[in-house]
Each structure stands twice: as structure tokens, then as C-alpha cells.
C-alpha positions in Angstrom: -13.1 20.2 8.7 -10.2 22.5 9.5 -7.0 22.1 7.8 -4.5 20.1 10.0 -1.2 22.1 11.1 -0.1 19.0 13.2 0.2 15.2 12.8 0.4 13.2 15.8 1.6 9.4 15.5 1.3 6.6 17.6 4.5 4.3 17.1 4.1 0.5 17.7 2.1 -1.0 14.9 1.2 2.5 13.4 4.8 3.6 12.2 6.7 0.5 12.9 6.0 -3.2 12.7 7.1 -4.2 16.3 4.2 -6.3 17.3 6.3 -9.6 16.5 9.2 -8.2 18.6 7.1 -7.5 21.6 5.6 -11.1 21.3 8.9 -12.5 21.2 10.3 -10.6 24.1 7.2 -11.4 26.2 7.5 -15.2 25.3 11.4 -15.2 26.0 10.6 -13.7 29.4 7.5 -15.9 30.1 9.3 -19.2 29.2 11.1 -19.0 32.5 7.5 -19.7 34.1 6.9 -22.4 31.3 4.4 -20.0 29.5 4.1 -19.1 25.9 1.6 -17.0 24.2 -0.1 -17.6 20.8 0.5 -14.6 18.3 -3.3 -14.4 17.6 -3.9 -14.2 21.4 -1.2 -11.6 21.8 -2.7 -9.4 19.0 -6.1 -9.7 20.2 -5.5 -9.1 24.0 -2.1 -7.4 24.5 -1.3 -5.4 21.3 -1.5 -1.6 22.1 -1.9 -1.8 25.8 1.1 -0.3 27.9 3.7 -2.7 29.5 2.2 -2.3 33.2 -1.1 -3.2 32.1 -0.1 -6.2 30.1 2.4 -7.2 33.0 -0.5 -7.0 35.3 -2.8 -9.1 33.2 -0.3 -11.8 32.6 0.8 -12.2 36.1 -3.0 -12.5 37.2 -4.0 -15.0 34.4 -1.1 -17.3 34.7 -0.4 -16.7 38.4 3.2 -15.6 37.9 5.2 -15.7 41.2 7.3 -12.8 40.2 6.4 -9.4 41.8 4.6 -7.1 39.4 7.5 -4.2 39.5 10.0 -7.0 38.8 8.2 -8.4 35.9 7.8 -5.0 34.4 11.4 -3.8 34.9 12.7 -7.2 33.5 10.5 -6.8 30.5 11.9 -2.9 30.1 15.3 -4.4 30.2 14.9 -7.3 27.9 13.3 -5.0 25.3 16.2 -2.6 25.3 18.6 -5.2 24.9 16.8 -7.2 22.2 16.4 -3.8 20.3 20.1 -3.5 19.9 20.1 -6.7 18.0 16.9 -6.6 16.2 15.6 -5.3 12.9 12.2 -3.7 13.0 10.7 -2.4 9.9 8.4 0.4 9.1 5.1 -0.2 8.4 4.0 0.0 4.6 4.2 3.3 3.0 5.5 5.0 6.3 8.7 6.3 5.0 7.3 8.2 1.8 4.3 9.4 3.7 6.6 11.0 6.3 8.8 12.6 3.6 5.7 14.0 2.0 4.5 15.5 5.3 7.8 16.8 6.1 7.9 18.5 2.6 4.7 20.2 3.3 5.9 21.8 6.3 3.6 19.8 8.6 4.6 19.8 12.3 4.9 16.0 13.6 4.9 14.5 16.9 5.1 11.2 18.5 2.7 10.2 21.2 3.5 6.6 22.3 3.0 4.3 25.3 6.6 3.0 24.9 9.2 4.3 27.2 11.8 6.8 26.0 14.9 4.3 25.8 13.0 1.9 23.6 11.8 4.9 21.5 15.3 6.2 21.4 16.8 2.8 20.1 14.1 2.2 17.6 14.4 5.7 16.1 18.3 5.2 15.8 17.6 2.1 14.0 14.9 3.6 11.6 16.1 7.1 11.3 12.7 8.5 12.2 13.9 11.2 14.6 14.6 13.7 11.7 10.7 13.9 11.5 9.5 14.8 14.7 9.7 17.9 16.6 7.9 16.4 19.6 8.0 13.1 21.4 5.6 12.3 24.1 6.3 8.7 25.8 5.2 6.8 28.6 8.3 8.4 30.4 6.7 11.9 30.3 3.3 11.2 31.8 1.7 9.7 35.0 -1.2 7.8 33.1 -0.5 6.3 29.6 -3.0 5.3 26.9 -6.0 4.8 27.1 -5.7 8.0 29.5 -5.8 11.1 27.4 -3.0 12.6 29.3 -0.3 11.9 26.6 -2.3 13.8 23.9 -3.4 16.4 26.0 0.3 17.1 26.7 1.2 16.9 23.3 -1.4 19.3 22.1 -0.3 21.8 25.0 3.3 21.6 24.1 2.8 22.2 20.4 0.7 25.4 21.3 -2.2 24.6 18.7 -5.8 24.2 18.9 -7.2 20.7 19.1 -9.0 21.1 16.0 -5.8 21.6 14.2 -4.2 18.3 15.4 -4.8 15.1 13.5 -3.9 11.7 15.3 -3.0 8.3 13.8 -3.6 5.1 15.8 -4.0 1.5 15.2 -5.3 0.0 18.3 -8.4 0.7 20.4 -6.4 1.9 23.4 -4.9 4.4 21.4 -7.9 5.5 19.8 -9.7 5.8 23.2 -6.9 8.0 24.5 -7.2 10.4 21.2 -10.9 10.6 21.4 -10.9 11.2 25.2 -8.6 14.2 24.5 -11.2 15.7 21.9 -8.9 14.9 19.0 -9.8 13.9 15.3 -8.2 10.3 14.9 -7.7 8.3 11.7 -7.3 4.6 12.4 -4.4 2.8 10.2 -5.3 -0.8 10.3 -4.5 -3.3 7.6 -6.4 -6.2 9.4 -10.1 -5.6 8.6 -11.3 -7.9 11.5 -10.3 -5.0 13.5 -12.3 -2.1 11.9 -15.4 -3.0 14.0 -13.7 -2.1 17.3 -12.2 0.9 15.7 -15.6 2.3 14.7 -15.3 5.3 17.0 -12.3 6.6 14.6 -13.3 9.6 12.4 -11.9 7.4 9.4 -10.4 3.9 9.2 -7.7 3.3 6.5 -5.8 0.2 5.3 -2.5 1.9 4.9 -0.6 5.4 4.9 -0.8 5.8 1.1 -4.5 5.7 1.3 -4.5 8.4 4.0 -2.3 10.7 2.1 -4.3 10.5 -1.0 -7.3 11.2 1.2 -5.8 14.3 2.8 -4.7 15.6 -0.5 -8.1 15.1 -2.2 -10.1 16.9 0.6 -7.4 19.5 1.0 -6.9 18.9 4.6 -3.3 19.7 4.9 
């Protein structure tokens, strides 16, 4: 396997523990229609799926009267507002792993299905912007994950070969996007129940500490 020169990271659930946040903001919005999601249902059916897809699914499933575009825009507005007052922690071992990758001079890019205002607010809170030389968000593409457009655009802007890029994802949608772009993808997922559906990943790890040790031991960076 070629040594990797660039590391491409998903955001939600990979770098930041944001699933509870998105679950809560959806439920706040859905409460207006007397709807409440269970967290286990949210993780299984909505985590890792871009907002438009989730909005369309919820509207159809619960027969929500609000127009789809209004539902999407209201969720976007609520997300930005709640991000200003919420604390969203990094996933385990992310901080020290990013520091290590930076010390090695590796190029790091963010490839996320979140919109840029959400990313900007989250980065401001967590100080993540110092690690990334490139950010591709849902605002930058026509088709978000699981479409490969965002990853293809990232590789193009990095000016590297695809074999030189390694992707980190935590959900099936993200994994599909990376593999459809022809990239090596490591899944980072502490929930072993999800490992079977992530079996198309090149490797599956429980956390970034184990990933870092694997990359060093196998001289991949």
C-alpha cells in the first residue's frame, strides 16, 4: 500500500460527537408536529445522512404538512442557533491524533455533508480549523454523500493521486461516497453492531488511537 500524503476526514460522528446534538435539534423541531424520535431509531436510520434526505424521509414517514424546503431551512436555522449555545465534544483520541498527524506534516482535509455555517461554528468552538488546509462541505457540491462528488472535488483540489489519500468515515453513507470515488477508507466506529454494514471499508477501527498505531506500525504515513 502506498504511503498516504493526505488524510480526509468526515466530521459528524467521526471527529465530533454531534449525533446527540442533531437528534435533539430534530426533536425540538418535530415537537411542533407532535413527533418525537427515539435515539436508537435516529442512530439507525438518520445518522450520517445529509439534512435534505432526512427531511424528506421524515416528512413522508410522519406526513408532516410543512413544505420540504421550509422544513430543511428551519432545521438549518435551528442548527446554527443551537450550535452557538451547545458544547459538542471531540470523539475519543481525536485531539492527540490530529496533533500527531500535523507534526508529521500530513495534509488534512475535511469532507462533510454538513453546511459551511454549521462547520464554521463547530470549528470555532473546538479549534479544529488549524488542522485543515481544505474544507469541502455540502455548500460546495451539487450532490452530497453518498454521492462521490465531495471526495472527488477534495482530491482534485489537493492535487494528489487517489492512492495517496486516506478517508476516515463512521457511517455507511460516508463509506459509500469514499469508495465510489475510488479511495481507501477506514471506518472509525466504536459500536461493533455497525461493523457488519461497514464491511466494505478497507479497515474498521474502534477509535483513532488504534488507527494511529496501525498507520505507524505499517509505515503508511
